C-alpha positions as CSV (number, residue, x, y, z in Angstrom):
1,M,-0.1,0.0,0.0
2,D,1.6,3.3,-1.1
3,I,0.4,6.5,0.4
4,Q,2.5,9.6,0.1
5,I,1.9,12.4,2.6
6,T,3.5,15.7,1.4
7,G,3.1,19.5,1.8
8,P,3.5,22.0,-1.0
9,G,6.9,22.3,-2.5
10,T,9.5,19.8,-3.9
11,G,8.2,16.9,-1.9
12,S,5.2,16.9,-4.2
13,M,7.5,16.0,-7.0
14,Y,8.2,12.6,-5.4
15,Q,4.7,11.4,-6.4
16,S,6.5,10.4,-9.7
17,F,8.0,7.5,-7.9
18,V,4.9,5.9,-6.3
19,P,3.3,3.1,-8.3
20,D,0.0,3.3,-10.1
21,G,-3.0,3.1,-7.8
22,S,-1.3,5.1,-5.0
23,V,-2.8,8.0,-3.1
24,V,-1.1,11.3,-2.4
25,I,-2.2,13.3,0.6
26,N,-1.3,17.0,0.3
27,V,-1.5,18.6,3.8
28,G,-0.9,22.1,2.3
29,G,1.0,25.0,3.8
30,L,0.1,28.5,5.1
31,I,0.8,31.6,3.1
32,P,0.4,35.1,4.6
33,L,-2.2,37.1,2.7
34,R,0.1,40.1,2.9
35,P,3.8,40.2,3.8
36,A,3.0,42.9,6.4
37,D,0.7,40.7,8.3
38,Q,1.9,37.2,9.0
39,N,-1.2,36.4,11.1
40,I,-3.7,36.3,8.2
41,T,-3.0,33.2,6.3
42,Y,-4.7,31.0,3.6
43,T,-4.0,27.4,2.8
44,S,-1.8,26.7,-0.2
45,F,-1.4,23.3,-1.9
46,M,0.8,24.8,-4.7
47,E,1.9,21.9,-6.8
48,Q,-1.6,20.3,-6.9
49,Y,-1.2,20.4,-10.6
50,M,1.2,17.4,-10.3
51,T,-1.5,15.1,-8.8
52,S,-4.0,16.5,-11.2
53,G,-1.9,15.6,-14.1
54,A,-1.3,12.0,-12.8
55,P,-4.4,10.0,-13.8
56,Y,-3.0,6.9,-12.2
57,L,-3.0,8.5,-8.6
58,K,-5.7,9.6,-6.4
59,G,-5.1,13.0,-4.6
60,L,-6.5,13.9,-1.3
61,H,-6.2,17.3,0.4
62,Y,-6.4,18.4,4.0
63,P,-9.5,20.4,4.4
64,I,-8.7,23.9,3.1
65,N,-10.7,25.8,5.8
66,D,-9.3,23.7,8.6
67,R,-5.6,23.9,7.7
68,P,-5.0,27.4,9.1
69,K,-5.8,26.0,12.5
70,G,-2.9,23.6,12.2
71,I,-2.5,20.0,11.3
72,K,-4.7,18.0,13.6
73,R,-3.8,14.3,14.2
74,Q,-7.5,13.2,14.0
75,Q,-8.0,14.8,10.6
76,L,-4.7,13.4,9.3
77,V,-5.5,9.9,10.5
78,K,-8.9,10.3,8.8
79,L,-7.2,11.1,5.5
80,I,-4.8,8.1,5.9
81,R,-7.7,5.8,6.5
82,E,-9.6,7.2,3.5
83,A,-6.4,6.7,1.4
84,A,-6.0,3.1,2.6
85,K,-9.7,2.4,1.8
86,L,-9.3,3.8,-1.7
87,I,-6.3,1.6,-2.3
88,M,-7.8,-1.5,-0.9
89,N,-11.1,-1.1,-2.7
90,G,-9.5,0.2,-5.8
91,F,-10.5,3.3,-7.7
92,S,-11.2,3.8,-11.3
93,M,-8.4,4.9,-13.5
94,P,-7.8,7.2,-15.3
95,V,-8.8,9.6,-12.5
96,N,-10.5,12.7,-13.7
97,P,-7.9,15.5,-13.3
98,R,-10.4,17.9,-11.7
99,D,-11.0,15.3,-8.9
100,N,-7.4,15.4,-7.9
101,L,-7.4,19.2,-7.4
102,A,-7.9,21.0,-4.0
103,P,-11.0,23.2,-3.7
104,D,-9.2,26.3,-4.9
105,G,-7.8,24.4,-8.0
106,Q,-11.4,23.2,-8.9
107,L,-12.6,26.8,-8.4
108,F,-9.9,28.1,-10.9
109,V,-11.0,25.5,-13.4
110,E,-14.6,26.6,-13.0
111,L,-13.7,30.2,-13.4
112,C,-11.9,29.3,-16.7
113,E,-14.8,27.3,-17.9
114,K,-17.3,30.1,-17.3
115,D,-15.1,33.0,-18.5
116,K,-12.8,31.8,-21.3
117,A,-11.7,35.5,-22.1
118,L,-10.6,36.1,-18.5
119,C,-8.9,32.6,-18.4
120,E,-6.9,33.5,-21.6
121,L,-6.0,36.9,-20.2
122,I,-4.5,35.4,-17.0
123,T,-2.9,32.4,-18.4
124,G,-1.9,33.5,-21.9
125,R,1.8,34.5,-22.5
126,A,2.2,37.5,-24.7
127,P,5.7,37.8,-26.2
128,G,7.6,40.8,-24.8
129,T,5.0,41.5,-22.0
130,N,6.3,42.0,-18.5
131,F,3.2,41.3,-16.4
132,D,3.5,40.3,-12.7
133,C,0.4,38.2,-12.9
134,Y,2.2,35.7,-15.2
135,H,4.1,34.6,-12.1
136,F,1.4,33.1,-10.0
137,W,0.0,30.1,-8.2
138,V,-3.7,29.3,-8.5
139,E,-4.0,30.1,-4.8
140,E,-2.8,33.7,-5.3
141,L,-5.6,34.4,-7.8
142,I,-8.3,32.7,-5.8
143,H,-7.2,34.4,-2.5
144,E,-6.5,37.7,-4.2
145,R,-2.9,37.9,-3.2
146,G,0.0,39.8,-4.7
147,P,-0.7,41.3,-8.1
148,W,-4.3,40.0,-7.8
149,R,-5.0,42.0,-4.7
150,E,-7.0,45.2,-4.9
151,V,-5.1,47.8,-3.1
152,I,-7.2,50.1,-1.0
153,E,-5.7,53.2,0.6
154,S,-6.4,51.9,4.1
155,D,-4.3,48.9,3.3
């Protein structure tokens, strides 16, 4: 039984070495909404696209709204048991890429499906264009961080 438990970052890349039919659990990390305030964070799964692009794996994610409260043993054990059950019972492959995304990744896909012009604007690469929004993670757009944040004078 192969279950990989990882957070965002390079550790996610090791999923390439687990056999078909394995489960990857991404517990996520916490990113400050603004550099000035380290106390307001959101959950970031970052390389969730790796699991989404692996139709021979099943991806599970720590609950996005619970993650800022810390990693709780009971929740992690629940995810491990769910992963074990998926492996023991088997799951159909190929896995739908959207099913392997965290909620924010799924929301981004939905946004692109509903507004193709916006999706092209934020994902297209125009030659010779220096645009900060080209350097982003899905989480930054969904949580309105960095170049996606509307700056209000009181900020």
